[in-house]
C-alpha positions as CSV (number, residue, x, y, z in Angstrom):
1,M,14.2,13.3,-91.1
2,I,16.8,15.9,-89.3
3,V,14.7,18.5,-90.7
4,Q,11.5,17.2,-88.7
5,E,13.8,15.9,-85.3
6,I,15.2,19.8,-85.6
7,R,11.1,21.0,-85.6
8,D,10.4,18.5,-82.5
9,R,13.3,19.8,-80.0
10,L,12.2,23.1,-81.1
11,E,8.7,22.8,-80.1
12,K,10.3,20.8,-77.0
13,H,11.9,24.2,-75.8
14,S,8.7,26.3,-77.1
15,N,8.1,29.0,-74.0
16,P,4.9,30.9,-74.3
17,E,6.1,33.8,-73.0
18,E,8.9,34.1,-74.9
19,R,6.7,33.7,-78.0
20,R,4.6,37.0,-76.8
21,T,7.5,38.8,-75.4
22,R,9.5,38.0,-79.4
23,I,5.6,38.9,-80.8
24,H,5.5,42.2,-79.3
25,W,9.0,43.3,-80.6
26,E,9.0,42.2,-84.0
27,T,5.9,43.7,-85.3
28,Q,6.7,46.9,-84.5
29,C,8.8,46.7,-87.7
30,Q,8.0,43.4,-89.6
31,E,5.0,41.4,-91.2
32,M,3.6,39.3,-88.2
33,P,6.3,36.9,-87.0
34,N,6.3,32.7,-87.7
35,L,7.8,31.5,-84.4
36,H,8.0,28.3,-81.6
37,G,9.2,30.8,-78.9
38,V,12.3,29.6,-78.3
39,P,15.0,31.9,-76.7
40,S,18.2,32.5,-79.2
41,P,21.3,31.0,-77.3
42,I,18.5,27.6,-77.3
43,V,18.7,28.4,-81.0
44,R,22.3,28.7,-81.4
45,K,22.8,25.8,-79.2
46,L,20.6,23.3,-81.3
47,S,21.8,25.1,-84.3
48,S,25.6,24.0,-83.1
49,E,24.5,20.6,-82.0
50,F,22.8,19.4,-85.0
51,F,25.4,20.8,-87.4
52,Q,27.7,18.4,-86.2
53,K,25.1,15.8,-87.3
54,V,25.4,17.0,-90.9
55,K,28.6,18.7,-91.2
56,K,29.7,15.4,-93.1
57,Q,27.6,15.5,-95.9
58,S,28.1,18.3,-99.1
59,K,27.9,21.5,-99.2
60,Q,25.2,21.0,-101.8
61,E,23.1,18.6,-99.5
62,I,23.5,21.3,-96.1
63,L,22.2,24.1,-98.8
64,Q,19.3,22.1,-99.4
65,L,18.6,21.0,-95.8
66,C,18.8,25.2,-95.0
67,D,16.1,25.4,-97.9
68,D,13.8,22.4,-96.0
69,L,14.3,24.8,-92.6
70,L,13.5,27.7,-95.0
71,E,10.5,26.8,-96.6
72,S,8.3,27.1,-93.3
73,D,9.3,30.4,-92.7
74,C,9.2,30.0,-89.1
75,S,12.2,32.0,-87.1
76,E,13.8,29.8,-85.1
77,E,14.0,27.6,-88.5
78,R,15.5,30.6,-90.3
79,T,18.3,31.0,-87.6
80,I,19.3,27.9,-88.2
81,A,19.8,28.0,-91.9
82,F,21.6,30.6,-91.8
83,D,23.6,29.9,-89.5
84,W,24.8,26.8,-91.4
85,A,25.0,28.6,-94.7
86,F,27.7,30.9,-92.2
87,R,29.4,27.7,-91.2
88,L,30.0,27.0,-94.5
89,R,32.1,29.9,-96.0
90,K,35.3,28.5,-96.6
91,T,34.0,26.4,-99.3
92,Y,32.0,29.6,-100.8
93,E,31.8,29.5,-104.6
94,E,30.8,32.2,-106.9
95,S,27.7,30.8,-107.6
96,D,26.2,30.3,-104.2
97,F,25.9,34.2,-104.5
98,W,22.7,33.5,-106.6
99,L,21.2,31.1,-103.4
100,L,22.0,33.8,-101.0
101,E,20.2,36.6,-102.9
102,T,17.6,34.6,-103.5
103,W,16.8,33.9,-99.6
104,L,17.1,37.8,-98.8
105,M,14.5,38.0,-101.0
106,K,12.3,35.3,-100.6
107,Y,12.4,34.4,-96.5
108,V,13.9,37.8,-94.9
109,H,10.6,40.1,-93.9
110,G,12.8,41.8,-90.8
111,W,15.5,43.5,-89.2
112,G,16.9,40.7,-87.3
113,A,17.0,38.0,-90.4
114,C,18.2,40.6,-92.6
115,D,20.8,41.4,-90.1
116,D,21.3,37.5,-89.5
117,L,21.9,36.9,-92.8
118,C,24.2,39.6,-93.9
119,T,26.2,40.4,-91.1
120,H,27.2,36.6,-91.5
121,A,26.7,34.4,-94.7
122,L,26.5,37.0,-97.2
123,G,28.9,39.6,-95.5
124,A,31.5,36.9,-95.3
125,F,30.4,35.8,-98.8
126,I,31.4,39.8,-100.2
127,Y,34.5,39.7,-98.3
128,Q,35.6,37.1,-99.8
129,F,34.2,38.1,-103.8
130,P,34.4,41.9,-103.6
131,E,33.2,41.4,-107.5
132,F,29.8,41.4,-105.8
133,I,29.9,44.5,-104.5
134,Q,28.5,45.9,-107.4
135,K,25.8,43.8,-107.4
136,T,24.8,44.5,-103.9
137,R,25.0,48.2,-104.8
138,E,21.8,47.2,-107.1
139,W,19.9,46.5,-104.3
140,T,19.6,50.2,-102.8
141,R,17.1,51.2,-105.5
142,S,14.9,48.1,-104.4
143,K,11.2,48.8,-103.0
144,N,12.3,46.2,-100.4
145,R,13.0,48.4,-97.6
146,W,15.0,45.4,-95.6
147,V,17.0,44.5,-99.5
148,R,18.1,48.1,-99.1
149,R,19.0,47.9,-96.1
150,A,21.0,44.9,-96.5
151,S,23.1,46.5,-99.3
152,A,24.6,48.3,-96.3
153,V,24.6,45.8,-93.4
154,S,26.1,43.2,-96.2
155,L,29.4,45.2,-95.8
156,I,29.4,45.3,-92.3
157,Y,31.7,42.1,-92.3
158,S,34.3,43.7,-94.5
159,A,34.1,46.9,-92.6
160,R,35.0,45.2,-89.4
161,R,38.1,43.3,-90.9
162,K,39.3,46.9,-92.8
163,K,38.2,46.1,-96.1
164,H,36.0,47.9,-98.6
165,L,36.1,51.0,-97.0
166,K,35.4,52.6,-100.5
167,A,32.3,50.5,-101.4
168,V,31.3,51.3,-97.7
169,L,31.3,55.3,-98.2
170,E,29.6,54.6,-102.2
171,T,26.7,52.6,-100.1
172,A,26.2,55.8,-97.4
173,D,25.7,57.4,-100.9
174,A,23.4,55.6,-102.6
175,L,21.2,55.3,-99.2
176,L,21.8,59.1,-97.8
177,T,18.4,60.4,-97.9
178,D,16.5,57.1,-98.1
179,Q,12.7,58.0,-95.9
180,D,12.9,54.5,-93.9
181,V,14.5,54.6,-90.8
182,M,15.5,50.9,-90.8
183,V,17.4,51.8,-93.6
184,Q,19.1,54.6,-92.3
185,K,20.0,52.7,-89.1
186,G,21.5,49.7,-91.5
187,Y,23.7,52.1,-93.3
188,G,24.4,54.3,-89.9
189,W,25.4,50.9,-88.5
190,M,27.7,50.2,-91.3
191,L,30.0,53.7,-91.1
192,K,29.6,53.0,-87.3
193,E,31.4,49.9,-87.5
194,A,33.7,51.4,-90.3
195,S,34.9,53.9,-87.6
196,N,36.7,51.6,-85.7
197,N,39.3,51.3,-88.3
198,Y,39.1,54.5,-90.2
199,P,37.5,57.7,-87.8
200,K,39.0,60.3,-90.1
201,E,37.8,58.6,-93.5
202,V,34.1,58.5,-91.0
203,F,34.3,61.6,-89.8
204,I,35.3,63.6,-93.3
205,Y,32.1,61.4,-94.7
206,V,29.8,62.8,-92.1
207,M,31.3,66.4,-91.9
208,K,30.3,66.6,-95.5
209,N,26.9,64.8,-95.9
210,K,25.1,66.1,-92.1
211,K,23.3,68.6,-94.1
212,E,21.8,65.5,-96.4
213,M,22.0,62.9,-93.5
214,P,18.7,61.8,-91.5
215,R,19.9,62.7,-87.7
216,T,19.0,58.9,-87.2
217,A,21.9,58.2,-89.7
218,L,24.0,60.4,-88.3
219,R,24.0,59.4,-84.9
220,Y,24.7,55.8,-85.7
221,A,27.6,56.8,-88.0
222,I,29.4,58.8,-85.3
223,E,28.6,56.3,-82.2
224,K,32.1,55.3,-81.9
225,L,33.8,58.4,-82.8
226,S,36.0,60.5,-80.1
227,P,33.2,62.7,-77.8
228,E,35.1,65.8,-79.2
229,L,34.4,64.4,-83.0
230,R,30.9,63.9,-81.9
231,R,30.1,66.9,-80.6
232,E,31.7,68.6,-84.0
233,A,29.4,66.5,-86.0
234,M,26.0,67.0,-84.0
235,K,26.2,70.7,-84.1
236,R,23.5,72.1,-86.1
237,E,24.5,74.6,-88.7
């Protein structure tokens, strides 16, 4: 009943112009999205409102509701499901990895969904259970561009908290020459976030690998470095 209530409220806030805008934006780098056409701030507000109604249920019951929302493959419902999973982060257990990985493989079809899941729920899980980093490293070899992007983006949560620099650099190594621009942007973003806390290490990494690193990834990686370091990194051989 709660899932249907959420869908009814989303439909009530549906905006044809928002839907057209989102379709135009999202189809540039993913499959045709399924969506209600609700602005993101309203979706986030509804997510918070409905979570208050379910938060006293068990974790497994809430995750089942998330699964029910995800089954629609609708963008706004997926946002709510991923948000609820992140709100449960203090209750994570090692066994939760397999559900989060299943969601990645089954329900992520674009950069928005990838980043939403990986910088929040999946990222928080990896931060708490770093022994699973080796498992995410396997994603770098996936044929699915969003899974490869996820291998990098899932480390952003840790990078922002001064954790797992070694894993960040090793993941960048694994994706260094990836030809997909969305993967390049993903691991470049990961390096950029790491540079906020480790500017020297990221600069050294970039200078060591700039001959092989695609320019897109390079530009993302050095964005937060000082102007002097950025100029040095962008110099062509």
